[in-house]
C-alpha positions as CSV (number, residue, x, y, z in Angstrom):
1,X,-92.4,-18.4,-9.7
2,X,-92.4,-22.1,-8.5
3,X,-90.3,-22.0,-6.0
4,X,-91.9,-18.4,-4.5
5,X,-95.1,-20.4,-4.9
6,X,-94.0,-23.3,-2.8
7,X,-92.9,-21.0,0.1
8,X,-95.7,-19.8,0.4
9,X,-97.8,-22.9,0.3
10,X,-95.5,-24.1,3.5
11,X,-95.8,-21.2,5.1
12,X,-99.7,-21.5,4.7
13,X,-99.9,-24.2,7.6
14,X,-97.1,-23.0,10.0
15,X,-97.9,-25.3,12.8
16,X,-98.0,-28.3,10.6
17,X,-94.4,-27.5,8.6
18,X,-93.2,-26.4,11.8
19,X,-93.7,-29.6,13.4
20,X,-91.6,-31.5,9.8
21,X,-88.6,-29.1,10.5
22,X,-88.3,-29.7,13.7
23,X,-88.5,-33.7,13.3
24,X,-85.5,-33.3,10.4
25,X,-83.9,-31.1,12.5
26,X,-83.5,-33.3,15.3
27,X,-83.0,-36.2,13.2
28,X,-80.1,-34.2,11.2
29,X,-78.7,-33.6,14.9
30,X,-78.5,-37.2,15.9
31,X,-77.0,-38.0,12.6
32,X,-74.1,-35.5,12.7
33,X,-73.5,-35.9,16.3
34,X,-73.5,-39.3,15.8
35,X,-71.0,-39.0,12.8
36,X,-68.9,-36.5,14.5
37,X,-68.1,-38.7,17.1
38,X,-66.9,-42.0,14.8
39,X,-64.9,-39.2,12.4
40,X,-63.3,-38.4,15.5
41,X,-62.6,-42.1,16.7
42,X,-61.5,-43.1,13.4
43,X,-59.1,-40.5,13.3
44,X,-57.5,-41.5,16.7
45,X,-57.3,-44.8,15.9
46,X,-55.4,-44.0,12.6
47,X,-53.2,-42.2,14.6
48,X,-52.9,-44.9,17.4
49,X,-52.0,-47.2,14.5
50,X,-49.5,-45.6,12.4
51,X,-47.7,-44.1,15.4
52,X,-48.7,-45.8,19.0
53,X,-48.7,-49.5,17.3
54,X,-45.9,-47.9,14.9
55,X,-47.0,-49.8,11.8
56,X,-45.9,-46.3,9.9
57,X,-48.2,-46.5,6.5
58,X,-46.4,-49.6,5.0
59,X,-45.0,-52.5,6.3
60,X,-42.3,-54.7,3.9
61,X,-41.5,-58.3,4.5
62,X,-40.5,-61.2,2.4
63,X,-43.3,-62.8,0.5
64,X,-44.8,-65.1,3.2
65,X,-44.1,-63.9,6.5
66,X,-47.3,-62.8,7.6
67,X,-48.1,-66.5,6.9
68,X,-45.7,-68.5,8.0
69,X,-43.0,-66.2,9.6
70,X,-43.9,-67.6,13.2
71,X,-42.8,-71.1,11.9
72,X,-40.1,-70.0,10.5
73,X,-38.9,-66.9,11.3
74,X,-34.9,-67.5,10.3
75,X,-36.2,-68.3,6.6
76,X,-38.4,-64.8,6.4
77,X,-35.1,-63.2,8.2
78,X,-33.7,-60.1,6.4
79,X,-30.1,-60.4,6.7
80,X,-27.8,-57.5,6.8
81,X,-27.4,-57.8,2.8
82,X,-31.2,-57.8,2.3
83,X,-32.1,-55.4,4.5
84,X,-29.8,-53.1,2.7
85,X,-31.0,-53.3,-0.6
86,X,-34.5,-53.2,1.2
87,X,-33.6,-50.0,3.0
88,X,-31.7,-48.4,0.3
89,X,-34.3,-49.4,-2.6
90,X,-37.4,-48.0,-0.7
91,X,-35.4,-44.5,0.2
92,X,-35.2,-44.1,-3.7
93,X,-39.3,-43.7,-4.0
94,X,-40.2,-40.5,-3.7
95,X,-42.6,-39.8,-0.9
96,X,-41.1,-42.3,1.6
97,X,-40.0,-40.0,4.6
98,X,-38.6,-42.4,7.0
99,X,-37.2,-46.4,6.4
100,X,-37.1,-48.0,9.8
101,X,-36.0,-51.9,10.2
102,X,-37.8,-54.0,12.9
103,X,-37.8,-57.0,15.1
104,X,-40.7,-58.7,16.7
105,X,-39.4,-60.3,20.1
106,X,-40.7,-62.2,22.7
107,X,-39.2,-64.3,25.3
108,X,-38.8,-63.9,29.4
109,X,-37.7,-60.9,31.5
110,X,-36.2,-62.1,35.3
111,X,-35.8,-59.6,38.0
112,X,-33.2,-62.0,39.8
113,X,-36.2,-63.9,41.4
114,X,-38.9,-64.3,39.2
115,X,-39.6,-64.6,35.1
116,X,-42.5,-63.1,33.5
117,X,-43.0,-63.8,29.5
118,X,-42.8,-60.5,27.5
119,X,-43.9,-59.7,24.0
120,X,-42.7,-56.5,21.5
121,X,-40.8,-55.2,19.6
122,X,-37.6,-53.6,18.1
123,X,-36.5,-50.2,16.8
124,X,-34.1,-47.7,17.3
125,X,-34.5,-44.7,19.5
126,X,-34.1,-41.8,16.6
127,X,-36.8,-44.0,14.6
128,X,-39.2,-43.9,17.1
129,X,-38.1,-40.1,17.1
130,X,-39.0,-39.7,13.8
131,X,-42.2,-42.0,13.9
132,X,-43.9,-39.8,16.3
133,X,-42.7,-36.4,14.8
134,X,-43.5,-33.3,17.1
135,X,-47.1,-33.6,16.8
136,X,-46.3,-36.7,19.5
137,X,-43.7,-36.4,20.8
138,X,-44.7,-36.0,24.1
139,X,-46.0,-39.4,24.6
140,X,-44.7,-41.8,27.0
141,X,-42.6,-44.7,26.2
142,X,-39.8,-43.3,24.8
143,X,-36.3,-45.2,24.2
144,X,-33.5,-43.1,25.4
145,X,-30.8,-42.2,22.1
146,X,-27.6,-43.7,22.7
147,X,-29.1,-46.3,25.1
148,X,-28.8,-49.4,23.8
149,X,-29.7,-51.2,27.2
150,X,-32.7,-49.5,28.5
151,X,-35.9,-51.0,27.4
152,X,-39.5,-49.6,28.1
153,X,-41.9,-51.9,29.6
154,X,-45.7,-52.1,30.3
155,X,-46.7,-50.4,33.6
156,X,-48.7,-53.7,34.6
157,X,-45.6,-55.6,33.7
158,X,-43.3,-53.2,36.1
159,X,-45.5,-53.5,38.6
160,X,-46.3,-57.5,38.8
161,X,-42.2,-57.8,38.3
162,X,-41.2,-55.0,40.6
163,X,-39.1,-52.8,38.5
164,X,-39.3,-49.6,37.9
165,X,-37.5,-46.8,36.0
166,X,-34.0,-47.5,36.6
167,X,-34.2,-51.0,37.9
168,X,-32.2,-53.9,36.2
169,X,-33.2,-57.0,34.8
170,X,-32.2,-59.9,32.4
171,X,-33.9,-60.4,29.1
172,X,-34.2,-64.3,28.0
173,X,-35.1,-65.6,24.6
174,X,-34.6,-68.3,21.9
175,X,-32.1,-67.5,18.9
176,X,-32.9,-68.1,15.4
177,X,-30.5,-71.0,15.5
178,X,-32.7,-72.3,18.7
179,X,-29.8,-71.6,21.4
180,X,-31.3,-69.9,24.6
181,X,-29.6,-66.5,25.1
182,X,-29.7,-63.7,27.6
183,X,-28.9,-60.0,28.1
184,X,-29.0,-57.6,30.9
185,X,-31.2,-54.7,30.6
186,X,-32.3,-51.3,32.5
187,X,-35.4,-50.6,32.6
188,X,-35.3,-46.7,30.7
189,X,-39.3,-46.2,31.2
190,X,-42.3,-47.4,32.4
191,X,-45.0,-46.6,30.5
192,X,-48.9,-47.4,30.0
193,X,-49.7,-49.5,26.6
194,X,-53.3,-48.3,27.2
195,X,-54.4,-51.6,26.6
196,X,-55.4,-53.9,29.7
197,X,-54.3,-57.0,26.9
198,X,-50.5,-56.2,26.4
199,X,-49.8,-53.3,29.3
200,X,-48.6,-56.7,31.9
201,X,-46.8,-58.2,29.0
202,X,-45.1,-55.3,26.4
203,X,-41.6,-54.6,26.2
204,X,-40.2,-52.6,23.3
205,X,-36.4,-52.8,23.3
206,X,-33.6,-50.7,21.5
207,X,-32.9,-52.4,17.8
208,X,-29.3,-53.0,18.6
209,X,-30.4,-54.7,22.2
210,X,-32.9,-57.3,20.5
211,X,-30.2,-57.9,17.6
212,X,-27.9,-59.5,20.1
213,X,-30.6,-60.9,22.2
214,X,-31.7,-63.1,18.9
215,X,-28.0,-63.1,17.3
216,X,-28.9,-61.6,14.5
217,X,-27.6,-58.5,12.5
218,X,-30.6,-58.2,10.8
219,X,-34.6,-57.4,10.9
220,X,-37.5,-59.4,10.3
221,X,-39.7,-56.0,8.6
222,X,-39.0,-52.9,7.4
223,X,-41.5,-50.0,8.0
224,X,-42.1,-47.3,5.7
225,X,-43.3,-43.9,6.7
226,X,-44.8,-41.7,3.7
227,X,-45.6,-37.8,3.3
228,X,-48.8,-38.4,4.2
229,X,-51.6,-41.4,4.3
230,X,-53.1,-40.2,1.2
231,X,-49.8,-41.4,-1.0
232,X,-50.5,-44.8,0.1
233,X,-52.3,-46.2,-3.4
234,X,-49.7,-44.0,-5.4
235,X,-46.4,-45.4,-3.2
236,X,-46.9,-48.9,-2.5
237,X,-47.6,-50.5,-6.4
238,X,-43.7,-48.6,-6.8
239,X,-42.4,-49.7,-4.2
240,X,-43.5,-53.4,-5.5
241,X,-41.9,-53.0,-8.6
242,X,-38.8,-51.8,-7.7
243,X,-38.4,-54.2,-5.1
244,X,-39.3,-57.1,-7.9
245,X,-36.7,-55.3,-9.8
246,X,-33.8,-55.3,-7.4
247,X,-35.0,-59.0,-7.0
248,X,-36.4,-59.2,-3.7
249,X,-39.4,-60.9,-3.6
250,X,-41.2,-58.5,-1.1
251,X,-44.9,-58.4,0.3
252,X,-46.3,-54.7,1.3
253,X,-49.5,-54.6,3.7
254,X,-51.0,-51.5,4.7
255,X,-51.5,-50.3,8.0
256,X,-55.0,-50.7,8.2
257,X,-54.6,-54.7,7.1
258,X,-52.3,-54.9,9.9
259,X,-54.1,-53.2,12.6
260,X,-56.7,-55.1,13.7
261,X,-58.2,-53.2,16.5
262,X,-58.8,-50.6,14.2
263,X,-60.4,-52.5,11.5
264,X,-62.8,-54.5,14.6
265,X,-64.0,-51.1,16.0
266,X,-64.2,-49.3,12.4
267,X,-66.6,-52.4,11.7
268,X,-68.3,-52.1,14.1
269,X,-69.0,-48.4,14.5
270,X,-69.7,-48.0,10.3
271,X,-72.6,-50.8,11.2
272,X,-73.7,-48.8,14.0
273,X,-73.6,-45.1,11.9
274,X,-75.4,-47.1,9.1
275,X,-78.1,-48.3,11.6
276,X,-78.3,-44.7,12.5
277,X,-78.7,-43.3,9.6
278,X,-81.2,-45.8,8.4
279,X,-84.0,-45.2,11.5
280,X,-83.1,-41.2,10.8
281,X,-83.9,-40.8,7.2
282,X,-87.1,-43.2,7.5
283,X,-88.5,-41.2,10.9
284,X,-87.8,-37.8,8.8
285,X,-89.4,-39.1,5.4
286,X,-92.3,-40.5,7.2
287,X,-92.3,-36.8,8.6
288,X,-92.5,-35.3,4.8
289,X,-94.8,-37.8,3.7
290,X,-97.7,-37.5,6.2
291,X,-96.8,-33.8,5.9
292,X,-96.9,-33.6,2.0
293,X,-100.2,-35.9,2.2
294,X,-102.5,-34.0,4.5
295,X,-101.4,-31.0,2.8
296,X,-102.6,-32.4,-0.9
297,X,-105.7,-33.9,0.7
298,X,-106.9,-30.0,1.9
299,X,-105.8,-28.7,-1.8
300,X,-107.4,-31.5,-3.4
301,X,-109.9,-28.8,-5.0
302,X,-107.2,-26.2,-5.8
303,X,-105.3,-28.9,-7.5
304,X,-108.6,-29.4,-9.5
305,X,-109.0,-25.4,-10.4
306,X,-105.3,-25.2,-11.0
307,X,-105.2,-27.8,-13.9
308,X,-109.1,-26.4,-15.2
309,X,-107.3,-23.2,-16.1
310,X,-104.4,-24.7,-18.0
311,X,-101.6,-25.6,-15.5
312,X,-100.1,-29.3,-16.5
313,X,-99.7,-32.0,-14.1
314,X,-95.9,-31.8,-13.7
315,X,-96.0,-28.3,-12.6
316,X,-97.7,-28.9,-9.9
317,X,-96.1,-32.3,-9.0
318,X,-93.0,-30.1,-9.1
319,X,-94.9,-27.4,-6.7
320,X,-95.2,-30.3,-4.1
321,X,-91.7,-31.3,-4.6
322,X,-90.8,-28.3,-3.6
323,X,-92.4,-27.8,-0.8
324,X,-90.7,-31.2,0.5
325,X,-87.3,-30.3,-0.2
326,X,-87.5,-26.7,1.2
327,X,-89.8,-27.9,4.8
328,X,-86.0,-30.7,4.6
329,X,-83.8,-28.3,3.5
330,X,-84.8,-25.5,6.3
331,X,-84.8,-28.6,9.1
332,X,-81.4,-29.7,7.8
333,X,-80.1,-26.2,8.3
334,X,-81.6,-25.8,11.6
335,X,-79.9,-29.6,12.6
336,X,-76.1,-28.0,11.2
337,X,-76.6,-25.0,13.5
338,X,-78.0,-26.9,16.5
339,X,-75.0,-29.8,16.0
340,X,-72.0,-27.0,15.8
341,X,-73.3,-25.4,19.4
342,X,-74.0,-28.6,20.7
343,X,-71.1,-30.6,19.4
344,X,-69.0,-27.6,21.2
345,X,-71.1,-27.6,24.4
346,X,-70.2,-31.4,24.4
347,X,-66.3,-30.9,23.8
348,X,-66.0,-27.5,26.1
349,X,-67.5,-30.2,28.9
350,X,-64.5,-32.1,28.7
351,X,-66.7,-35.7,29.4
352,X,-64.5,-38.9,29.5
353,X,-65.3,-42.5,29.6
354,X,-63.8,-46.0,29.7
355,X,-63.4,-47.9,26.3
356,X,-63.5,-51.3,26.1
357,X,-60.4,-52.8,26.6
358,X,-58.7,-49.7,27.8
359,X,-56.8,-48.7,30.8
360,X,-57.0,-45.1,30.5
361,X,-60.1,-42.6,30.4
362,X,-60.5,-41.6,26.6
363,X,-62.3,-38.2,25.9
364,X,-65.8,-37.6,24.1
365,X,-65.6,-35.6,21.4
366,X,-67.5,-34.7,18.4
367,X,-65.6,-33.6,15.3
368,X,-68.0,-32.3,13.2
369,X,-67.1,-31.9,9.3
370,X,-68.8,-29.6,6.6
371,X,-68.5,-31.9,3.8
372,X,-70.4,-34.6,5.4
373,X,-72.8,-32.7,7.0
374,X,-73.3,-31.1,3.5
375,X,-73.6,-34.6,2.2
376,X,-76.5,-35.5,4.5
377,X,-78.3,-32.4,3.7
378,X,-77.9,-32.8,-0.1
379,X,-79.0,-37.0,0.5
380,X,-82.2,-35.5,3.0
381,X,-83.2,-33.1,0.3
382,X,-83.0,-35.4,-2.7
383,X,-85.1,-38.1,-0.4
384,X,-87.6,-35.2,0.7
385,X,-87.9,-34.9,-3.4
386,X,-88.6,-38.5,-3.8
387,X,-90.9,-38.6,-0.8
388,X,-92.9,-35.5,-1.9
389,X,-93.1,-36.9,-5.7
390,X,-95.4,-39.9,-4.8
391,X,-98.6,-38.3,-3.3
392,X,-97.8,-35.5,-5.8
393,X,-98.9,-38.2,-8.6
394,X,-101.9,-39.9,-6.6
395,X,-103.3,-36.3,-6.6
396,X,-102.8,-35.6,-9.9
397,X,-104.0,-38.5,-11.4
398,X,-107.8,-37.6,-10.9
399,X,-110.3,-36.2,-13.2
400,X,-110.3,-32.8,-12.9
401,X,-113.9,-33.0,-12.3
402,X,-113.1,-35.3,-9.6
403,X,-111.0,-32.9,-7.8
404,X,-113.1,-29.9,-8.0
405,X,-115.7,-32.1,-6.3
406,X,-113.4,-33.3,-3.8
407,X,-115.3,-32.6,0.0
C-alpha cells in the first residue's frame, strides 16, 4: 500500500521526477563506464604481470633475497641441491600447476663491433609455454624449444645493435665468483616489450644458456603457477610450512607485490574512481534532496491532514523515503541500460589510445560486470533513503495545526 501511494506521488509531478531520474541515470552511467574501463585495465594488467612479466602467482626465494640479493647474489643463489629440494617440495602441494626455476641476467651484448647493456631473465622454453597456456600462446617473444642458444631481444635493442632474427652475437657477464665470462648466442626472435623503458635493453635467455654464462647449475628464484589466482591465500601458507619443514628458510611473495607497474596504476585508478564516485553520489543525492524538499513543501497541508486523521509520523516519513528510493531505483535502472548500450558501442568502435610508457597502442574496452552495477544500484538506493528521510523528518516535526495552516 505504501509503495503504491509513493509511486502515485512520484507520478504526480512528472517533470520534476523525470529531471531527477535523468540526473541519477547520467551519474550512474558515468560511474559504470569508468568502473567498466578500470575493470578491464585491472584484468589486463594482472594478466600482463602474471604472464607477460612471467611472475606467475608466487615467487619462492631464500629469505633476504629481495633486500640483499643484488649485493651478494652467490649467498642467495639456489644451487642444484637446494633447487631440487624446493621444486620437489612445491610440486607436492595441491593446486600447484607449474614450478619454474628462474635466473635474473644482466651484462653486455655485442654484435662484434659495438656493445650495449642488457637486462632480463632466463627461463626454459617449456616453462614459458606452460605459463602462457593456450590463451596467450600467440604472444610474441617465444623461446624456441631445443634451441639453448636462441635469445629473444627487444625490438629497440635490435635496432640499436643492428641485429635481426638469425643474427649472431656475444653475451658477456660476471659469474657468481666475479670472473668475466662470455657465450655466443643467436637471435631467436625480436619482440616489442610494450614498454619504452625496457625495449632497448631487454633479453630473454634460455635457462641453460644463462647457467653457462654465469657458471651456475641452479637458479635465484622459483616461480610457482597455481590452478587459479584465487588459490593464492590458501596455497601460500601451506608452501611456507612445507618448505620450513623441509629445512629451507623461504620467503614467498605474490605477483601483485612484485609487479610495481600494476601496483602503481591500480593505486592511481582506485583514487580516480573514488573521486568520481564521490562527485556522482553528491550530485545524485543533491538532486534527490532538492526534489523531496520541494515535494514536501508543496504537500505540507496534505501531511497535516494525514496526521489529523490518525496517520503516524513514521508512516508519513516512510512514504517520502520510498518515493526517493523509487526515483533513484528507476534512474539507476535507466543508467544501467544506457551503460550496456553505450559500453557495447564503445567496444564495437574499436577505439585505441597510447598509454603512458607504452610503445604500442591499447584498446579502449568497457568491461561491465553485473555484480558491480548491482552494487552501485543498491548503494545509491540506500543513500537515497537516507537523503529522503531528513526532509521528511523536518516536515513531520511541525504541529498538525501549523501544517494545516501552511501557505
